[in-house]
Every structure is written in structure tokens, then in C-alpha cells.
MIMIPA-502412 format. One record per residue (C-alpha): residue in one letter; chain; x, y, z. Coordinates in steps of 0.05 Angstrom, whole numbers, plus 5000, padded with zeros to 4 digits. Layout:
! MIMIPA-502412
<pt rest="A" kette="A" east="X" north="Y" up="Z"/>
...
! end
This chain:
! MIMIPA-502412
<pt rest="X" kette="A" east="7599" north="6866" up="7020"/>
<pt rest="X" kette="A" east="7590" north="6797" up="7050"/>
<pt rest="X" kette="A" east="7596" north="6733" up="7011"/>
<pt rest="X" kette="A" east="7532" north="6704" up="6984"/>
<pt rest="X" kette="A" east="7508" north="6638" up="7011"/>
<pt rest="X" kette="A" east="7501" north="6577" up="6967"/>
<pt rest="X" kette="A" east="7425" north="6585" up="6969"/>
<pt rest="X" kette="A" east="7430" north="6658" up="6947"/>
<pt rest="X" kette="A" east="7477" north="6640" up="6890"/>
<pt rest="X" kette="A" east="7426" north="6587" up="6866"/>
<pt rest="X" kette="A" east="7369" north="6636" up="6869"/>
<pt rest="X" kette="A" east="7407" north="6688" up="6829"/>
<pt rest="X" kette="A" east="7430" north="6635" up="6778"/>
<pt rest="X" kette="A" east="7359" north="6608" up="6770"/>
<pt rest="X" kette="A" east="7332" north="6678" up="6759"/>
<pt rest="X" kette="A" east="7380" north="6692" up="6702"/>
<pt rest="X" kette="A" east="7369" north="6623" up="6671"/>
<pt rest="X" kette="A" east="7293" north="6636" up="6670"/>
<pt rest="X" kette="A" east="7294" north="6710" up="6654"/>
<pt rest="X" kette="A" east="7261" north="6701" up="6586"/>
<pt rest="X" kette="A" east="7204" north="6661" up="6615"/>
<pt rest="X" kette="A" east="7194" north="6712" up="6671"/>
<pt rest="X" kette="A" east="7193" north="6770" up="6621"/>
<pt rest="X" kette="A" east="7144" north="6734" up="6577"/>
<pt rest="X" kette="A" east="7098" north="6719" up="6634"/>
<pt rest="X" kette="A" east="7100" north="6791" up="6659"/>
<pt rest="X" kette="A" east="7087" north="6817" up="6588"/>
<pt rest="X" kette="A" east="7025" north="6772" up="6585"/>
<pt rest="X" kette="A" east="7001" north="6801" up="6652"/>
<pt rest="X" kette="A" east="7014" north="6872" up="6627"/>
<pt rest="X" kette="A" east="6971" north="6861" up="6564"/>
<pt rest="X" kette="A" east="6913" north="6847" up="6610"/>
<pt rest="X" kette="A" east="6928" north="6909" up="6651"/>
<pt rest="X" kette="A" east="6930" north="6951" up="6586"/>
<pt rest="X" kette="A" east="6859" north="6928" up="6568"/>
<pt rest="X" kette="A" east="6833" north="6950" up="6636"/>
<pt rest="X" kette="A" east="6870" north="7015" up="6649"/>
<pt rest="X" kette="A" east="6866" north="7087" up="6627"/>
<pt rest="X" kette="A" east="6906" north="7151" up="6633"/>
<pt rest="X" kette="A" east="6970" north="7154" up="6673"/>
<pt rest="X" kette="A" east="6966" north="7083" up="6696"/>
<pt rest="X" kette="A" east="6962" north="7059" up="6624"/>
<pt rest="X" kette="A" east="7023" north="7100" up="6606"/>
<pt rest="X" kette="A" east="7061" north="7068" up="6664"/>
<pt rest="X" kette="A" east="7041" north="6998" up="6640"/>
<pt rest="X" kette="A" east="7066" north="7015" up="6571"/>
<pt rest="X" kette="A" east="7134" north="7036" up="6600"/>
<pt rest="X" kette="A" east="7140" north="6972" up="6639"/>
<pt rest="X" kette="A" east="7118" north="6931" up="6578"/>
<pt rest="X" kette="A" east="7170" north="6963" up="6534"/>
<pt rest="X" kette="A" east="7225" north="6941" up="6582"/>
<pt rest="X" kette="A" east="7201" north="6870" up="6582"/>
<pt rest="X" kette="A" east="7194" north="6868" up="6506"/>
<pt rest="X" kette="A" east="7266" north="6894" up="6500"/>
<pt rest="X" kette="A" east="7290" north="6837" up="6546"/>
<pt rest="X" kette="A" east="7254" north="6788" up="6500"/>
<pt rest="X" kette="A" east="7292" north="6814" up="6440"/>
<pt rest="X" kette="A" east="7236" north="6850" up="6403"/>
<pt rest="X" kette="A" east="7262" north="6901" up="6353"/>
<pt rest="X" kette="A" east="7259" north="6974" up="6376"/>
<pt rest="X" kette="A" east="7220" north="6993" up="6313"/>
<pt rest="X" kette="A" east="7167" north="6942" up="6329"/>
<pt rest="X" kette="A" east="7162" north="6966" up="6401"/>
<pt rest="X" kette="A" east="7156" north="7039" up="6377"/>
<pt rest="X" kette="A" east="7100" north="7019" up="6329"/>
<pt rest="X" kette="A" east="7062" north="6983" up="6384"/>
<pt rest="X" kette="A" east="7067" north="7043" up="6432"/>
<pt rest="X" kette="A" east="7044" north="7091" up="6377"/>
<pt rest="X" kette="A" east="6984" north="7047" up="6359"/>
<pt rest="X" kette="A" east="6966" north="7041" up="6434"/>
<pt rest="X" kette="A" east="6928" north="6977" up="6418"/>
<pt rest="X" kette="A" east="6933" north="6920" up="6469"/>
<pt rest="X" kette="A" east="6906" north="6871" up="6417"/>
<pt rest="X" kette="A" east="6969" north="6881" up="6374"/>
<pt rest="X" kette="A" east="7013" north="6869" up="6435"/>
<pt rest="X" kette="A" east="6972" north="6807" up="6453"/>
<pt rest="X" kette="A" east="6985" north="6778" up="6384"/>
<pt rest="X" kette="A" east="7060" north="6792" up="6390"/>
<pt rest="X" kette="A" east="7063" north="6762" up="6459"/>
<pt rest="X" kette="A" east="7025" north="6700" up="6435"/>
<pt rest="X" kette="A" east="7074" north="6693" up="6378"/>
<pt rest="X" kette="A" east="7133" north="6698" up="6426"/>
<pt rest="X" kette="A" east="7102" north="6646" up="6473"/>
<pt rest="X" kette="A" east="7097" north="6594" up="6417"/>
! end
């Protein structure tokens, strides 16, 4: 594999430095999608949201509870708490 350029190294470093902010923003976007979706698409959004919540350090028991409740409002409250 070829060496990475200085620019590529900076992009990768910046991504990992801002990974929490990126996951938080994506979780906020997914809450909106949960409100608007149904069926298989909603299940896919839940899967993606679970991954982002794990990256943000939310406990597995909390994530499991949110998925079981299937209530976007609960997720919105959690994401709002994480944002502040």
C-alpha cells in the first residue's frame, strides 16, 4: 500500500479527533428520520443509531431499552442530554 500524503494524514487525524461530534450530529439526524419512517426503513435507522450511540459511550442496557420502547422522543431526550 502506498504512503499517505500529508493532506490525507491530516484528514484522517481530524476525523478521529472529531468522531464524537460527528456521531452526535448523525444521531440527531437519525432521530428525525425515526419520526418520519416506518417498517424496514425504521429498523435500518435503529441499527445505525445503535452504532452511533455505542460510539458516544451510551450503556448497552440504555440502548436496549430505547430499541425496545421504539420511541424517538426518548432517543431525542437522550441525544439532547448528550449534546449539552
